C-alpha positions as CSV (number, residue, x, y, z in Angstrom):
1,M,50.8,197.7,-60.2
2,K,48.8,200.3,-62.1
3,F,51.4,200.7,-64.8
4,G,50.1,199.2,-68.1
5,K,46.6,198.8,-66.8
6,V,43.7,198.7,-69.3
7,E,40.0,198.8,-68.8
8,D,39.1,195.9,-71.1
9,V,41.6,193.1,-71.2
10,S,39.5,191.2,-73.7
11,K,40.8,193.6,-76.4
12,V,44.5,192.9,-75.6
13,D,46.5,190.4,-77.7
14,F,48.4,188.5,-75.0
15,T,50.3,186.4,-77.4
16,L,54.0,186.3,-76.3
17,P,56.4,187.3,-79.1
18,P,59.1,184.8,-80.1
19,I,62.4,184.9,-78.2
20,H,64.7,187.5,-79.7
21,P,67.4,185.7,-81.7
22,D,70.1,187.6,-80.0
23,T,69.0,186.1,-76.7
24,F,70.2,182.7,-77.9
25,E,73.6,184.2,-78.9
26,V,73.9,185.6,-75.4
27,L,73.2,182.3,-73.7
28,K,75.8,180.6,-75.9
29,R,78.5,182.7,-74.2
30,F,78.0,181.2,-70.8
31,P,78.9,177.6,-69.8
32,L,76.0,175.3,-69.1
33,D,75.2,175.3,-65.4
34,D,73.6,172.3,-63.7
35,D,72.4,174.5,-60.8
36,F,69.3,175.8,-62.6
37,E,67.6,178.1,-60.1
38,V,63.9,179.2,-60.1
39,Y,62.5,181.9,-57.9
40,V,58.8,182.9,-57.9
41,G,57.4,185.5,-55.7
42,G,55.1,188.4,-55.2
43,A,55.8,192.1,-54.9
44,R,55.0,192.6,-51.2
45,W,54.3,190.5,-48.1
46,A,51.9,192.9,-46.4
47,K,48.4,191.8,-45.4
48,Q,46.8,194.9,-47.0
49,E,48.1,193.7,-50.4
50,L,47.3,190.0,-49.9
51,K,44.0,189.8,-48.0
52,G,42.9,186.2,-47.7
53,F,46.4,184.9,-48.1
54,F,47.4,184.8,-44.4
55,P,45.8,182.6,-41.7
56,P,43.9,184.5,-39.0
57,K,46.1,186.0,-36.3
58,T,49.3,185.7,-38.3
59,K,51.8,187.6,-36.2
60,D,54.7,187.9,-38.7
61,E,53.8,188.4,-42.3
62,L,57.3,187.9,-43.7
63,M,57.9,184.7,-41.8
64,Y,54.6,183.2,-43.1
65,Y,55.1,184.5,-46.6
66,S,58.5,182.9,-46.8
67,T,57.0,179.5,-45.9
68,Q,54.8,179.8,-49.1
69,F,57.1,181.5,-51.6
70,N,60.9,181.2,-52.1
71,S,61.4,184.9,-53.0
72,I,60.1,188.4,-52.9
73,E,60.3,191.4,-55.3
74,M,60.9,194.1,-52.7
75,N,59.0,197.1,-53.8
76,G,59.1,198.5,-50.3
77,T,62.8,199.4,-50.7
78,F,61.8,201.7,-53.6
79,Y,60.2,204.2,-51.1
80,R,63.0,204.0,-48.5
81,S,66.4,202.5,-48.5
82,P,66.5,199.8,-45.8
83,T,68.7,200.1,-42.7
84,K,71.3,197.4,-42.0
85,E,69.3,196.4,-39.0
86,Q,66.2,195.9,-41.1
87,V,68.0,193.7,-43.6
88,I,69.5,191.5,-40.9
89,T,66.1,191.1,-39.3
90,W,64.4,190.2,-42.6
91,K,67.2,187.8,-43.5
92,N,67.0,185.9,-40.2
93,K,63.2,185.4,-40.5
94,T,63.4,183.4,-43.7
95,P,64.4,179.9,-44.8
96,D,67.9,179.2,-46.2
97,D,66.6,178.9,-49.8
98,F,64.7,182.2,-49.7
99,R,65.9,185.2,-51.9
100,F,65.3,188.9,-51.7
101,F,65.2,191.1,-54.9
102,P,65.3,194.6,-53.5
103,K,64.3,197.6,-55.7
104,V,66.7,200.5,-55.9
105,P,65.2,203.5,-54.0
106,Q,63.4,206.2,-56.0
107,S,65.7,208.8,-54.5
108,I,68.3,207.4,-57.0
109,S,66.1,206.5,-60.0
110,H,63.3,209.0,-59.9
111,Y,64.2,212.1,-57.9
112,S,67.9,212.3,-58.7
113,R,67.5,210.5,-62.1
114,L,70.9,208.9,-61.6
115,L,72.8,212.2,-61.1
116,N,75.1,212.6,-58.1
117,V,73.8,209.4,-56.4
118,K,77.1,207.8,-55.4
119,E,76.5,208.2,-51.6
120,K,72.9,207.1,-51.8
121,L,73.8,204.1,-53.9
122,W,76.5,203.0,-51.5
123,T,74.1,203.4,-48.6
124,F,71.7,201.1,-50.3
125,L,74.3,198.5,-51.4
126,D,76.0,198.5,-48.0
127,S,72.6,197.5,-46.5
128,I,71.5,194.9,-49.0
129,T,74.9,193.2,-48.9
130,L,73.9,191.9,-45.4
131,F,71.3,189.6,-47.1
132,E,74.5,187.7,-47.9
133,E,73.5,184.3,-49.6
134,K,69.9,185.4,-49.6
135,L,70.4,188.3,-51.9
136,G,68.9,187.8,-55.3
137,I,69.2,190.5,-57.9
138,A,68.6,194.1,-57.0
139,F,66.7,195.9,-59.7
140,L,66.6,199.5,-61.0
141,Q,63.4,200.8,-62.5
142,M,63.5,204.1,-64.3
143,H,60.7,206.6,-64.4
144,D,58.2,206.4,-67.3
145,N,59.5,209.7,-68.6
146,Y,63.2,208.7,-68.6
147,K,64.0,208.9,-72.3
148,P,66.9,207.8,-74.6
149,K,68.1,211.5,-74.7
150,D,69.6,210.7,-71.3
151,F,71.3,207.5,-72.5
152,D,74.8,208.9,-71.7
153,R,73.8,209.4,-68.1
154,L,72.4,205.9,-67.9
155,A,75.6,204.5,-69.5
156,E,77.8,206.4,-67.0
157,F,75.7,205.0,-64.1
158,I,75.9,201.4,-65.4
159,Q,79.6,201.5,-66.2
160,N,80.4,202.8,-62.8
161,F,78.1,200.5,-60.9
162,P,80.2,198.5,-58.4
163,K,81.2,195.1,-59.7
164,G,80.1,192.1,-57.8
165,Y,76.6,193.4,-57.0
166,P,73.9,191.7,-59.2
167,L,71.7,194.2,-60.9
168,A,68.7,194.2,-63.3
169,L,67.3,197.2,-65.1
170,E,63.8,198.1,-66.3
171,I,63.3,201.0,-68.7
172,R,59.7,202.1,-69.4
173,N,59.5,205.0,-71.8
174,E,58.2,203.9,-75.2
175,E,61.0,205.7,-77.1
176,W,63.5,203.0,-76.0
177,F,61.5,200.4,-77.9
178,Q,60.4,202.4,-80.9
179,N,63.9,202.9,-82.4
180,Q,65.8,199.7,-83.0
181,T,69.2,201.4,-83.1
182,I,68.5,202.9,-79.6
183,F,67.3,199.6,-78.2
184,N,70.4,197.8,-79.6
185,Q,72.7,200.4,-77.9
186,Y,70.9,199.9,-74.7
187,V,71.1,196.1,-74.6
188,Q,74.7,196.2,-75.7
189,L,75.4,198.4,-72.7
190,L,73.8,195.9,-70.4
191,E,75.6,192.9,-72.0
192,E,79.0,194.6,-71.6
193,N,78.4,195.3,-68.0
194,F,76.5,192.0,-67.1
195,I,73.3,193.7,-66.2
196,T,70.1,191.7,-66.5
197,N,67.4,193.2,-68.8
198,I,64.0,193.0,-67.2
199,I,60.9,191.9,-69.2
200,V,57.6,193.3,-68.2
201,D,54.4,191.4,-69.1
202,T,51.6,193.9,-68.4
203,P,48.3,194.3,-70.4
204,G,48.8,197.8,-71.7
205,R,52.5,197.8,-72.6
206,R,53.1,194.9,-74.9
207,D,56.2,196.7,-76.3
208,M,58.0,195.8,-73.1
209,L,57.9,192.1,-74.0
210,H,61.2,192.5,-75.9
211,M,62.3,188.9,-75.1
212,R,65.8,190.1,-75.2
213,L,68.1,188.7,-72.5
214,T,71.5,190.3,-71.7
215,T,72.7,187.7,-69.2
216,P,71.8,184.0,-68.6
217,H,69.1,185.2,-66.1
218,L,65.5,185.7,-66.9
219,F,63.8,188.4,-64.8
220,V,60.1,188.8,-65.5
221,R,57.6,191.1,-63.8
222,F,54.2,189.7,-64.6
223,V,51.1,191.9,-64.0
224,S,47.8,190.0,-63.6
225,A,44.9,190.9,-65.8
226,Y,42.5,189.5,-63.2
227,H,40.9,187.3,-65.8
228,Q,40.9,183.6,-66.8
229,L,43.3,184.7,-69.6
230,D,46.1,184.8,-66.9
231,Y,46.3,181.0,-66.9
232,Q,47.0,180.8,-70.6
233,R,49.5,183.7,-70.2
234,L,51.4,181.7,-67.6
235,D,51.2,178.5,-69.7
236,D,52.9,180.5,-72.5
237,W,55.7,181.5,-70.1
238,I,56.3,177.9,-69.2
239,L,57.0,177.1,-72.8
240,I,59.3,180.1,-73.1
241,I,61.2,179.0,-70.0
242,K,61.6,175.5,-71.2
243,N,63.0,176.7,-74.5
244,L,65.4,179.1,-72.7
245,K,66.5,176.4,-70.2
246,A,67.3,174.0,-73.1
247,N,69.6,176.7,-74.5
248,G,71.5,177.5,-71.4
249,L,69.4,179.7,-69.2
250,Q,70.8,179.7,-65.6
251,S,68.0,181.2,-63.6
252,V,64.3,182.2,-63.6
253,N,63.2,185.1,-61.4
254,F,59.5,185.6,-61.9
255,F,57.3,188.0,-59.9
256,I,53.5,188.0,-60.2
257,H,51.7,191.2,-59.3
258,Q,48.4,190.2,-58.0
259,G,46.4,191.7,-55.1
260,L,44.1,189.5,-53.1
261,Q,41.0,191.3,-51.8
262,G,39.2,188.2,-50.7
263,Q,39.2,184.5,-51.6
264,E,40.5,184.7,-55.2
265,E,42.8,182.1,-56.5
266,L,46.5,182.7,-56.4
267,Y,48.0,182.6,-59.9
268,A,51.4,181.8,-58.4
269,T,50.0,178.5,-57.1
270,Y,49.1,177.4,-60.6
271,F,52.4,178.7,-62.1
272,V,54.6,176.9,-59.6
273,E,52.7,173.7,-59.9
274,Q,53.2,173.8,-63.7
275,L,56.9,174.7,-63.4
276,N,57.4,171.8,-61.0
277,K,55.6,169.4,-63.4
278,E,57.2,170.6,-66.6
279,L,60.7,171.1,-65.4
280,G,61.0,168.4,-62.7
281,L,61.4,171.0,-59.9
282,E,60.4,170.9,-56.3
283,I,59.7,174.5,-55.5
284,R,57.3,174.9,-52.6
285,V,53.8,175.8,-53.8
286,P,52.1,178.9,-52.3
287,K,48.5,178.5,-51.3
288,V,45.8,180.9,-50.4
289,Y,44.7,180.2,-46.8
290,R,41.5,178.2,-46.5
291,E,40.0,177.3,-43.2
292,N,40.5,173.6,-42.6
293,F,42.3,173.3,-46.0
């Protein structure tokens, strides 16, 4: 993911800000749920994105990927809305505990900018519904230049979004975060409509670490700095997750953007191992393929 990329990560302050106090107020509104769920995944399952991850002669990338991870952030659906047949095929290739988090197509978010998108949206929702119990949270990512001046359009879309379909939202333009009144209006809109506010942890856009939840679900898109600093960054997230869980968090949905061009370490391996250790979980641990490993 090129968004938020910087040339020299050593100059970036990667310290996570404290959890927004209103996040704790949000969590108090929901009953404690013993079925705490954690999903960790990547952005794509294709070999060209994850060289060195797959064993030689892997015939089905998704089938193998789903033996390593328990979820996928589906960036592929951003470029083309999936057909019902595709969704059924993907669903049937994966284990029972696997979850798909499909991205709303750019035809809705970027090209149409949420205007007159009812038919496109229903086409998308009709398809992803067929993931059935394997559907995680669909997510809508707005264009970098989508600004608060179009708040009313966003509000209309959110208020009319069909109930019963889980949705998370990512806004990117700096103006949403620079004005506290605007940001408060935005998160209030999400709270009132049970839409999950996405947190983005990427080197060049630290303003998107607002630490403000609007539902009892944490949705994080973590962009690797391709540096040893990433291990400390992930450790810091473990502490945040432990704190949120103690205060009523119901699910963690954490997606690590990291390409593998050769035999690099997989940051998700470390992260899942630490989650299992610190939270007493048994999530399967993804591994980069090593011959005779």
